Every structure is written in structure tokens, then in C-alpha cells.
C-alpha positions as CSV (number, residue, x, y, z in Angstrom):
1,X,-34.6,-52.6,1.1
2,X,-31.8,-49.8,0.4
3,X,-32.0,-46.3,1.1
4,X,-29.7,-44.4,-0.6
5,X,-29.7,-40.2,0.3
6,X,-28.7,-37.7,-2.6
7,X,-26.8,-35.5,-0.8
8,X,-24.6,-32.0,-1.4
9,X,-25.1,-28.6,0.6
10,X,-24.3,-26.8,-2.8
11,X,-27.5,-26.3,-4.5
12,X,-27.4,-26.8,-8.8
13,X,-25.5,-29.7,-9.0
14,X,-27.6,-32.3,-10.2
15,X,-29.4,-34.0,-7.0
16,X,-32.7,-34.1,-8.6
17,X,-31.6,-35.2,-12.1
18,X,-29.3,-37.9,-10.2
19,X,-32.3,-39.0,-8.1
20,X,-34.8,-39.0,-11.0
21,X,-32.8,-41.0,-13.5
22,X,-30.8,-43.0,-10.9
23,X,-34.2,-44.2,-9.7
24,X,-35.8,-44.9,-13.4
25,X,-32.4,-46.5,-14.6
26,X,-32.6,-49.1,-11.2
27,X,-36.5,-49.3,-12.4
28,X,-35.1,-50.2,-15.8
29,X,-33.3,-53.0,-14.6
30,X,-36.3,-54.8,-12.4
31,X,-36.0,-53.1,-9.1
32,X,-39.2,-51.6,-7.5
33,X,-37.9,-47.8,-6.8
34,X,-39.4,-45.3,-4.4
35,X,-38.4,-41.6,-4.5
36,X,-38.5,-39.4,-1.4
37,X,-39.1,-35.7,-2.1
38,X,-37.2,-34.3,0.9
39,X,-36.8,-30.7,-0.6
40,X,-39.7,-28.0,0.3
41,X,-38.5,-26.9,-3.0
42,X,-40.5,-29.5,-4.3
43,X,-38.3,-30.2,-7.6
44,X,-38.7,-33.5,-7.7
45,X,-42.4,-33.8,-7.1
46,X,-43.1,-31.2,-9.8
47,X,-40.9,-33.3,-12.2
48,X,-43.8,-35.8,-12.2
49,X,-46.6,-33.3,-12.8
50,X,-46.7,-33.0,-8.7
51,X,-47.7,-29.8,-7.3
52,X,-48.7,-28.5,-3.9
53,X,-49.7,-32.3,-3.0
54,X,-52.0,-32.4,0.5
55,X,-50.6,-36.0,1.1
56,X,-46.9,-35.4,1.4
57,X,-44.0,-36.3,3.5
58,X,-44.4,-33.6,5.8
59,X,-47.8,-34.9,6.9
60,X,-46.1,-38.5,6.9
61,X,-43.2,-36.9,9.4
62,X,-45.9,-35.3,11.5
63,X,-47.7,-38.6,12.2
64,X,-44.9,-40.0,13.0
65,X,-43.8,-37.2,15.4
66,X,-47.6,-37.4,16.7
67,X,-47.5,-41.0,17.1
68,X,-51.0,-41.3,14.7
69,X,-51.8,-43.8,12.2
70,X,-51.5,-42.8,8.6
71,X,-51.9,-45.1,5.3
72,X,-48.8,-45.0,3.3
73,X,-50.4,-46.0,0.2
74,X,-52.5,-42.7,0.0
75,X,-49.3,-40.8,0.3
76,X,-47.4,-42.4,-2.6
77,X,-47.8,-41.5,-6.2
78,X,-47.2,-44.1,-8.8
79,X,-45.7,-42.9,-12.2
80,X,-46.6,-45.2,-15.3
81,X,-44.4,-43.5,-17.5
82,X,-41.1,-43.9,-15.4
83,X,-42.3,-46.8,-13.6
84,X,-41.2,-45.6,-10.1
85,X,-43.2,-44.5,-7.2
86,X,-42.8,-41.0,-5.6
87,X,-43.4,-39.5,-1.9
88,X,-44.2,-35.9,-2.7
89,X,-43.1,-32.9,-0.8
90,X,-45.0,-29.7,-0.6
91,X,-43.6,-26.5,0.2
92,X,-45.2,-24.6,3.1
93,X,-45.4,-27.9,5.2
94,X,-41.8,-28.9,4.7
95,X,-40.7,-25.3,5.6
96,X,-42.8,-25.4,9.0
97,X,-41.4,-29.0,10.0
98,X,-37.9,-27.5,9.2
99,X,-38.8,-25.0,12.0
100,X,-40.4,-26.9,14.4
101,X,-38.3,-30.3,14.0
102,X,-35.9,-28.4,16.4
103,X,-37.7,-28.8,19.9
104,X,-38.8,-32.7,19.1
105,X,-37.1,-35.2,20.7
106,X,-34.4,-37.4,19.4
107,X,-34.9,-34.6,16.0
108,X,-32.7,-36.3,14.1
109,X,-34.2,-39.1,13.7
110,X,-37.4,-38.3,12.6
111,X,-37.2,-39.9,9.2
112,X,-35.8,-42.7,10.4
113,X,-38.9,-43.3,13.1
114,X,-41.3,-43.1,10.0
115,X,-39.1,-45.9,7.9
116,X,-39.7,-48.1,10.7
117,X,-43.2,-47.0,11.8
118,X,-44.3,-47.9,8.4
119,X,-41.5,-50.7,7.5
120,X,-43.7,-53.5,6.5
121,X,-44.9,-50.9,3.6
122,X,-41.3,-49.6,2.5
123,X,-39.9,-53.2,2.9
124,X,-41.4,-53.5,-0.7
125,X,-39.2,-51.9,-2.4
126,X,-35.6,-52.6,-3.4
127,X,-34.6,-49.0,-3.2
128,X,-36.0,-45.8,-1.5
129,X,-33.6,-42.7,-3.0
130,X,-33.7,-39.4,-0.9
131,X,-33.7,-35.8,-2.8
132,X,-31.8,-34.1,0.3
133,X,-32.1,-30.1,0.7
134,X,-29.5,-28.5,-0.3
135,X,-28.2,-27.9,3.4
136,X,-26.0,-29.1,6.5
137,X,-28.7,-28.5,8.8
138,X,-31.0,-30.8,10.9
139,X,-33.2,-32.2,7.7
140,X,-30.2,-33.3,6.2
141,X,-28.9,-35.4,10.0
142,X,-32.5,-36.7,9.3
143,X,-31.9,-38.0,6.1
144,X,-28.0,-39.1,7.0
145,X,-29.3,-41.1,10.2
146,X,-32.1,-43.0,8.0
147,X,-30.2,-44.3,5.5
148,X,-27.6,-46.9,4.4
149,X,-25.8,-45.1,1.8
150,X,-24.8,-41.5,0.6
151,X,-24.5,-40.5,-3.0
152,X,-22.7,-37.6,-3.9
153,X,-23.1,-35.6,-7.0
154,X,-20.7,-32.9,-7.5
155,X,-20.6,-30.5,-10.6
156,X,-17.6,-30.1,-12.7
157,X,-16.8,-26.5,-10.9
158,X,-14.4,-25.7,-8.6
159,X,-17.2,-24.5,-6.1
160,X,-18.5,-27.4,-6.2
161,X,-15.5,-29.4,-5.3
162,X,-15.1,-26.7,-2.2
163,X,-18.4,-28.2,-0.2
164,X,-17.5,-31.7,-0.3
165,X,-15.4,-31.7,2.7
166,X,-18.1,-30.2,4.9
167,X,-20.2,-33.0,3.4
168,X,-18.2,-35.7,4.5
169,X,-17.5,-33.9,8.0
170,X,-21.2,-34.1,8.7
171,X,-21.3,-37.6,7.5
172,X,-18.6,-39.2,9.3
173,X,-20.4,-37.3,12.7
174,X,-23.7,-38.9,11.6
175,X,-21.9,-42.0,11.4
176,X,-20.2,-41.8,14.6
177,X,-22.8,-40.2,16.7
178,X,-26.3,-41.7,15.1
179,X,-25.9,-44.2,12.5
180,X,-22.8,-46.2,12.5
181,X,-24.0,-48.5,9.3
182,X,-24.0,-45.4,7.1
183,X,-21.7,-45.0,4.5
184,X,-20.5,-43.2,1.2
185,X,-21.7,-44.9,-1.6
186,X,-19.8,-42.7,-3.8
187,X,-19.0,-39.3,-5.6
188,X,-20.3,-38.7,-9.0
189,X,-19.5,-36.1,-11.7
190,X,-22.3,-33.9,-12.8
191,X,-22.2,-31.3,-16.0
192,X,-18.7,-32.3,-16.7
193,X,-17.7,-30.1,-19.9
194,X,-14.1,-30.4,-21.4
195,X,-13.2,-26.3,-20.3
196,X,-10.2,-25.7,-17.9
197,X,-11.9,-25.7,-15.1
198,X,-14.4,-29.2,-15.8
199,X,-11.2,-30.7,-16.6
200,X,-9.7,-29.2,-13.4
201,X,-12.3,-29.8,-11.1
202,X,-12.5,-33.7,-12.3
203,X,-9.0,-34.3,-11.1
204,X,-9.0,-32.7,-8.0
205,X,-12.0,-35.0,-7.1
206,X,-10.2,-38.2,-8.3
207,X,-6.9,-37.1,-6.4
208,X,-8.6,-36.5,-3.3
209,X,-11.3,-38.7,-3.2
210,X,-10.1,-41.6,-5.6
211,X,-11.4,-44.3,-3.2
212,X,-15.1,-43.1,-3.7
213,X,-15.5,-41.4,-7.1
214,X,-17.7,-43.9,-9.4
215,X,-16.1,-43.8,-12.8
216,X,-19.5,-43.0,-14.5
217,X,-18.6,-39.0,-15.8
218,X,-22.3,-37.2,-16.5
219,X,-21.7,-34.9,-18.6
220,X,-23.7,-31.4,-19.5
221,X,-26.1,-31.7,-21.8
222,X,-29.6,-29.9,-22.8
223,X,-31.3,-34.0,-22.9
224,X,-31.5,-33.8,-18.8
225,X,-33.4,-30.1,-19.1
226,X,-35.7,-31.3,-21.9
227,X,-36.8,-34.3,-20.2
228,X,-38.4,-32.2,-17.2
229,X,-40.7,-30.8,-20.4
230,X,-41.3,-34.5,-20.8
231,X,-41.9,-35.5,-17.1
232,X,-39.5,-38.4,-18.5
233,X,-36.2,-39.4,-17.5
234,X,-33.7,-38.7,-20.2
235,X,-32.6,-42.5,-19.0
236,X,-35.4,-44.0,-20.8
237,X,-33.8,-42.6,-23.9
238,X,-32.2,-44.5,-26.5
239,X,-31.0,-42.2,-28.6
240,X,-27.3,-42.7,-29.6
241,X,-26.7,-39.4,-28.9
242,X,-27.6,-39.0,-25.5
243,X,-25.0,-39.5,-23.8
244,X,-26.6,-38.3,-20.4
245,X,-29.0,-41.8,-20.8
246,X,-26.1,-44.1,-21.5
247,X,-24.5,-42.5,-18.4
248,X,-26.8,-42.5,-15.6
249,X,-27.7,-46.4,-16.7
250,X,-23.7,-47.1,-16.4
251,X,-24.3,-45.4,-12.7
252,X,-27.0,-47.8,-11.8
253,X,-24.7,-50.7,-12.8
254,X,-22.2,-49.1,-10.5
255,X,-24.7,-48.6,-7.6
256,X,-25.7,-52.3,-7.8
257,X,-22.3,-53.2,-7.7
258,X,-21.4,-51.2,-4.7
259,X,-24.5,-51.7,-2.9
260,X,-24.3,-55.5,-3.7
261,X,-20.7,-55.8,-2.5
């Protein structure tokens, strides 16, 4: 079982879209996949038609902090269409947790303790992909401390590029202080178009992070946005004109290759 945090402090860079389509693509290739919504906004949960879930990851984390036993199978929702499992988020629970976790002993390790506490359940999966909130706070520290890898989506726009160094710095600090086995799986360009800004940002990414860049380029497309209306990952489309579907399948191949060494 490998845990991959999909993170970027900048919002709107395609984190949730990447989690959904990478997860569905890995499932298409025969892997058992759990998607964890670790963002109070519930975007991942909402995509799959899950709103305001009573059984949510925040409740599981509170049970971990308070050393209470729960049945994890009651908190995970299987989505038949996309063939993935989801551990949903809930706005109020996560916002409360985000404030209260500051006072918890070993506050950066709560998510890791959750995975360890219910290891028999989580080890049934090949991949656990965590959709992180757009922040550099303690909640992101939790995701990084619990994960084996970080995948960074970066929109092909100058402001998105500017956010990457701070995230890399936080990853390095977590690796040094909390999780020595953490590594950056790679940076994937998203929302690419052939505009001047798009090409400039892509060049800056490959010039500065050539050893981390995925070769896959995710282009800007209405197909990814429209997929939310159908609650169906665009990677499930075989339409020849759906370049985003083909790109995420290619990204899944790259992820498998890098994870397997």
C-alpha cells in the first residue's frame, strides 16, 4: 500500500481533478484505490455525490485522538461507476478539527496514527490518494507526515509556479523532522494551453525542476469540468478527442513506474 498526497498551497490548480482521474486510471489498471478527501471544502466528496457526510474523515481522526474504536468500513463509500472507494470530508467537522488539532500532542502525526491504527483495513488498498487542502498549515503537515509520496499539480500560470518553492521547502522540512521516507513523486503541469503564459510557465517548471517533472502534460479542457456533472472521471472516456482522458492514463503509467522504481 502506497500513500500519495496530492498537494499545492495554491488553489485552483487541479488537485481534486488529478486525484479523481489518477485514482480512476489506477483502478482501470487493476489497482484497489482509496481516495481520501482531506479538504474541508468537500470538493472530492461532492464530485461523487457525497454531501455533508456524517461518517467522515474528521470523525475518524477524532476517534484516533481520543483512542476510540470505530468500524472503518462504515466510513468508506464505494463508487461503482469509477470503481474507487472514498473516505469523505465534511466542512464543519474538518474546520473544527483544523482549529483544535493545534493543541493535540504530536499534532502533525494524527493522520499517520489513523492509518496505523486501522492498518489492517487500509492495507487492503494498493494506493491511497489524499486530496489536500490549499494551505501550508498543520493539516498539510499531517498529510505529508502520513504519506510515502507527494504529487504536485501546477497550473501553467506564473502565480502557480511561484507557489512551488514554498511547498518544496515544507516537504523538505517534514522529511527532515517528521517523515524521512517522504519523497516528491513528481510535478505535473495542469491547465496547459499554448498561450504565452502557458508556454513560459511550462518552460520555467522544466528548467527549474527537470528531475521532478512528469512528462505528461494535462491540457486545459472542458471535458474535465463537464465530468463533474456526470460524477464520472473523464479518464473513463475513450473518445479520441478527449485529450485529458489520455493524459491522465499516461500519468497513471508514470506514477506506477516511479513507485515501482
